[in-house]
PADODO-863509 format. One record per residue (C-alpha): z, x, y. Coordinates in Angstrom, 3 decimals, padded with zeros to 6 digits. Example, Ala and Ser with C-alpha at 12.3 -4.5 7.8 and 13.67 -1.06 7.14 Angstrom:
[node [007.800,012.300,-004.500]]
[node [007.140,013.670,-001.060]]
end
This chain:
[node [-027.093,062.245,042.184]]
[node [-028.757,058.874,041.667]]
[node [-032.050,060.433,040.602]]
[node [-030.235,062.783,038.226]]
[node [-028.509,059.785,036.644]]
[node [-031.845,058.006,036.247]]
[node [-033.323,061.059,034.530]]
[node [-030.333,061.309,032.183]]
[node [-030.593,057.607,031.408]]
[node [-034.238,058.032,030.449]]
[node [-033.411,060.995,028.206]]
[node [-030.539,059.168,026.496]]
[node [-032.653,056.051,026.060]]
[node [-035.430,057.970,024.319]]
[node [-033.697,060.745,022.417]]
[node [-030.155,059.687,021.499]]
[node [-028.177,056.839,019.967]]
[node [-025.507,056.787,022.691]]
[node [-026.798,053.496,024.018]]
[node [-025.915,051.626,020.840]]
[node [-022.354,052.977,020.930]]
[node [-021.836,052.203,024.620]]
[node [-023.315,048.700,024.631]]
[node [-020.403,046.920,022.964]]
[node [-020.062,043.362,024.245]]
[node [-017.558,042.028,021.719]]
[node [-014.446,042.251,023.917]]
[node [-016.188,040.743,026.941]]
[node [-017.692,037.907,024.874]]
[node [-014.289,037.066,023.394]]
[node [-012.735,036.955,026.855]]
[node [-015.535,034.663,028.024]]
[node [-014.893,032.314,025.113]]
[node [-011.155,032.327,025.855]]
[node [-011.731,031.570,029.528]]
[node [-014.063,028.680,028.744]]
[node [-011.538,027.251,026.269]]
[node [-008.613,027.636,028.676]]
[node [-007.608,024.214,030.111]]
[node [-006.738,025.895,033.418]]
[node [-010.425,026.722,033.911]]
[node [-011.768,023.315,032.867]]
[node [-014.182,022.117,035.537]]
[node [-013.857,025.423,037.413]]
[node [-016.974,027.433,036.513]]
[node [-016.635,029.649,039.568]]
[node [-013.183,030.727,038.390]]
[node [-014.652,031.789,035.046]]
[node [-017.354,033.808,036.805]]
[node [-014.769,035.376,039.112]]
[node [-012.712,036.495,036.120]]
[node [-015.538,037.707,033.872]]
[node [-018.059,038.981,036.439]]
[node [-016.402,039.586,039.789]]
[node [-013.179,041.189,038.516]]
[node [-014.959,043.947,036.502]]
[node [-017.110,044.683,039.545]]
[node [-014.069,045.033,041.786]]
[node [-012.375,047.356,039.293]]
[node [-015.523,049.490,039.038]]
[node [-015.836,049.670,042.820]]
[node [-012.200,050.799,043.129]]
[node [-012.686,053.454,040.453]]
[node [-015.788,054.837,042.155]]
[node [-014.051,054.801,045.533]]
[node [-011.263,056.932,044.053]]
[node [-013.591,059.382,042.254]]
[node [-016.388,059.969,044.770]]
[node [-014.338,062.055,047.264]]
[node [-013.306,064.422,044.450]]
[node [-015.371,067.484,043.434]]
[node [-018.186,066.493,045.801]]
[node [-018.673,063.273,043.864]]
[node [-019.508,064.898,040.548]]
[node [-016.534,063.246,038.819]]
[node [-018.230,059.921,039.449]]
[node [-021.430,060.983,037.654]]
[node [-020.171,060.160,034.101]]
[node [-019.053,056.745,035.336]]
[node [-022.490,056.094,036.860]]
[node [-024.138,057.156,033.617]]
[node [-021.942,055.009,031.381]]
[node [-022.355,051.959,033.607]]
[node [-026.149,052.224,033.764]]
[node [-026.500,052.733,030.011]]
[node [-024.252,049.734,029.413]]
[node [-026.271,047.691,031.911]]
[node [-029.606,048.264,030.169]]
[node [-031.020,045.511,027.970]]
[node [-029.864,044.872,024.446]]
[node [-031.983,045.644,021.409]]
[node [-035.302,047.464,021.094]]
[node [-038.256,045.359,022.141]]
[node [-040.823,047.406,020.200]]
[node [-038.763,047.257,017.009]]
[node [-038.195,043.519,017.485]]
[node [-041.940,042.955,017.816]]
[node [-042.788,045.002,014.703]]
[node [-042.737,042.177,012.106]]
[node [-044.707,039.869,014.405]]
[node [-047.322,042.536,015.043]]
[node [-047.740,043.128,011.316]]
[node [-048.128,039.416,010.560]]
[node [-050.532,038.866,013.459]]
[node [-052.640,041.866,012.474]]
[node [-052.994,040.459,008.945]]
[node [-054.011,037.072,010.312]]
[node [-050.904,035.537,008.736]]
[node [-050.335,032.824,011.342]]
[node [-047.561,031.102,009.396]]
[node [-045.722,034.375,008.930]]
[node [-046.153,035.179,012.628]]
[node [-044.607,031.814,013.565]]
[node [-041.694,032.480,011.230]]
[node [-040.849,035.970,012.493]]
[node [-041.349,034.925,016.130]]
[node [-038.795,032.162,015.685]]
[node [-036.426,034.318,013.622]]
[node [-036.561,037.578,015.611]]
[node [-037.645,036.515,019.096]]
[node [-036.412,032.945,019.403]]
[node [-039.903,031.684,020.274]]
[node [-041.693,028.519,019.247]]
[node [-045.244,027.386,019.973]]
[node [-047.613,024.632,018.848]]
[node [-050.800,026.694,018.619]]
[node [-051.470,030.294,017.645]]
[node [-052.861,031.117,021.097]]
[node [-049.730,029.737,022.749]]
[node [-047.582,031.824,020.408]]
[node [-049.354,035.064,021.296]]
[node [-049.009,034.311,025.007]]
[node [-045.302,033.614,024.524]]
[node [-044.874,036.927,022.726]]
[node [-046.728,038.699,025.532]]
[node [-044.360,037.066,028.010]]
[node [-041.367,038.009,025.859]]
[node [-042.421,041.653,025.817]]
[node [-042.869,041.771,029.591]]
[node [-039.606,039.930,030.282]]
[node [-037.567,042.177,027.998]]
[node [-039.039,045.278,029.619]]
[node [-038.269,043.890,033.072]]
[node [-034.747,042.587,032.546]]
[node [-033.733,045.353,030.166]]
[node [-034.879,048.281,032.298]]
[node [-036.654,047.695,035.609]]
[node [-034.192,045.198,037.110]]
[node [-031.244,047.433,036.244]]
[node [-032.625,050.643,037.715]]
[node [-033.920,048.752,040.767]]
[node [-030.458,047.505,041.680]]
[node [-028.890,050.838,040.796]]
[node [-031.286,052.728,043.069]]
[node [-030.843,050.183,045.864]]
[node [-027.120,049.367,045.778]]
[node [-025.510,051.542,043.112]]
[node [-023.797,050.980,039.753]]
[node [-021.810,047.916,040.854]]
[node [-025.011,045.946,041.465]]
[node [-026.514,047.131,038.161]]
[node [-023.409,046.029,036.247]]
[node [-023.411,042.693,038.099]]
[node [-026.943,042.037,036.865]]
[node [-026.036,042.737,033.239]]
[node [-022.829,040.674,033.315]]
[node [-024.741,037.733,034.756]]
[node [-027.385,038.128,032.040]]
[node [-024.697,038.206,029.347]]
[node [-023.085,035.107,030.831]]
[node [-026.358,033.157,030.718]]
[node [-026.786,034.178,027.067]]
[node [-023.237,033.670,025.766]]
[node [-021.658,030.954,027.909]]
[node [-021.054,027.712,026.026]]
[node [-020.037,025.670,029.065]]
[node [-023.185,024.310,030.766]]
[node [-021.640,024.542,034.249]]
[node [-020.788,028.222,033.808]]
[node [-024.223,029.022,032.413]]
[node [-026.049,027.115,035.151]]
[node [-024.215,028.892,037.958]]
[node [-024.772,032.269,036.350]]
[node [-028.480,031.441,036.057]]
[node [-028.672,030.540,039.757]]
[node [-027.081,033.843,040.803]]
[node [-029.234,035.792,038.387]]
[node [-032.335,034.089,039.737]]
[node [-031.365,035.414,043.163]]
[node [-030.928,038.897,041.672]]
[node [-034.372,038.651,040.028]]
[node [-036.308,037.446,043.082]]
[node [-036.932,040.834,044.719]]
[node [-037.237,043.279,041.774]]
[node [-039.623,041.060,039.826]]
[node [-041.972,041.053,042.819]]
[node [-041.677,044.808,043.230]]
[node [-042.586,045.251,039.567]]
[node [-045.517,042.843,039.940]]
[node [-046.722,044.969,042.862]]
[node [-046.401,048.028,040.623]]
[node [-048.491,046.288,037.974]]
[node [-051.179,045.669,040.570]]
[node [-051.194,049.353,041.582]]
[node [-051.534,050.672,038.028]]
[node [-053.686,047.772,036.806]]
[node [-056.031,045.176,038.277]]
[node [-054.951,044.810,041.917]]
[node [-057.434,042.067,042.722]]
[node [-056.501,040.058,039.646]]
[node [-052.782,040.135,040.408]]
[node [-053.384,039.254,044.059]]
[node [-055.567,036.306,043.142]]
[node [-053.068,034.890,040.654]]
[node [-049.797,035.485,042.497]]
[node [-050.491,035.640,046.220]]
[node [-049.635,031.956,046.692]]
[node [-046.404,032.438,044.692]]
[node [-045.271,035.551,046.554]]
[node [-042.495,033.860,048.547]]
[node [-041.836,030.998,046.161]]
[node [-038.195,030.535,045.215]]
[node [-038.829,028.007,042.436]]
[node [-040.989,030.005,040.039]]
[node [-038.872,031.603,037.266]]
[node [-038.885,035.391,037.137]]
[node [-040.015,035.331,033.496]]
[node [-043.064,033.248,034.414]]
[node [-043.829,035.397,037.447]]
[node [-043.821,038.655,035.504]]
[node [-045.900,037.140,032.698]]
[node [-048.604,036.048,035.129]]
[node [-048.561,039.434,036.841]]
[node [-048.753,041.389,033.599]]
[node [-051.572,039.367,032.089]]
[node [-053.606,039.600,035.294]]
[node [-052.968,043.331,035.770]]
[node [-053.899,044.163,032.175]]
[node [-056.993,041.902,032.313]]
[node [-056.124,040.338,028.973]]
[node [-058.807,038.343,027.153]]
[node [-058.218,034.950,025.584]]
[node [-055.716,035.039,022.690]]
[node [-057.223,036.182,019.408]]
[node [-055.916,036.869,015.922]]
[node [-055.986,040.181,014.081]]
[node [-056.228,043.577,015.729]]
[node [-057.638,042.112,018.951]]
[node [-054.437,040.142,019.521]]
[node [-052.201,043.113,018.742]]
[node [-054.263,045.226,021.150]]
[node [-053.190,042.937,024.007]]
[node [-049.550,043.772,023.282]]
[node [-050.432,047.474,023.340]]
[node [-052.234,047.026,026.664]]
[node [-049.204,045.328,028.199]]
[node [-046.885,048.066,026.966]]
[node [-049.101,050.752,028.465]]
[node [-048.971,048.809,031.725]]
[node [-045.162,048.871,031.543]]
[node [-045.136,052.612,030.834]]
[node [-047.451,053.380,033.755]]
[node [-045.269,051.282,036.044]]
[node [-042.168,053.164,034.889]]
[node [-043.877,056.464,035.693]]
[node [-044.787,055.097,039.128]]
[node [-041.184,054.042,039.777]]
[node [-039.787,057.414,038.749]]
[node [-042.327,059.187,040.921]]
[node [-041.226,057.010,043.825]]
[node [-037.560,057.774,043.122]]
[node [-038.362,061.491,043.031]]
[node [-040.122,061.363,046.403]]
[node [-037.232,059.376,047.856]]
[node [-034.702,061.913,046.543]]
[node [-036.672,064.842,048.014]]
[node [-037.136,063.269,051.441]]
[node [-033.791,061.566,051.879]]
end
């Protein structure tokens, strides 16, 4: 059933607007704000995380436990599907990059800085640094919005996938520094394994030697952020040249996206083999 859910997720992601209707975070964000403002939770960040992250996971686990024995588990399939769609990343990375790509292609550096800050939340001192930051943004959004979610779903099921997304939402929306810091620590632990699996996938569909040379000494490092790790892996696998303006710079973004697509195909092929054999 897991592979069927992954296929349905891919179809819905590409050919329907269901994702935008399912990914509604307003209620959860309001409850997070209420919990942070509640004097009972002052100085108790773990209590906030237990209420906003752990409690939904427990409820989901209980629901799945009740549904899976019924109708050979098929009643649980819609729940799996809804949870995975909700757990995918927010927004559309290609659409978000559109204005930047247009400005960079025209050589409009000032415009590129403006749209990168407005649409992507990025800032840089030099044009080359800005392009590298955008490359990293594209890789990170692809990883955390898709690969990390389906990795944990395939490995541990929908509860783990939802845990990843709730932790990501907490790091983005939490106003209390203590709550945000603890969510970031847990999310870092969630990112450690899948980001390395994706980097290995990049090496298989890209430049294996380049990725090995850049990241071999960081393979077991706990300190390196996942966003930095995946940026280094992607740039090495795609054999990107030095940052350049105009079409040459935009072409590097296209090369990275093709690397992401090839890695997704590799993952789905691996899931298919796993489903057939086991």
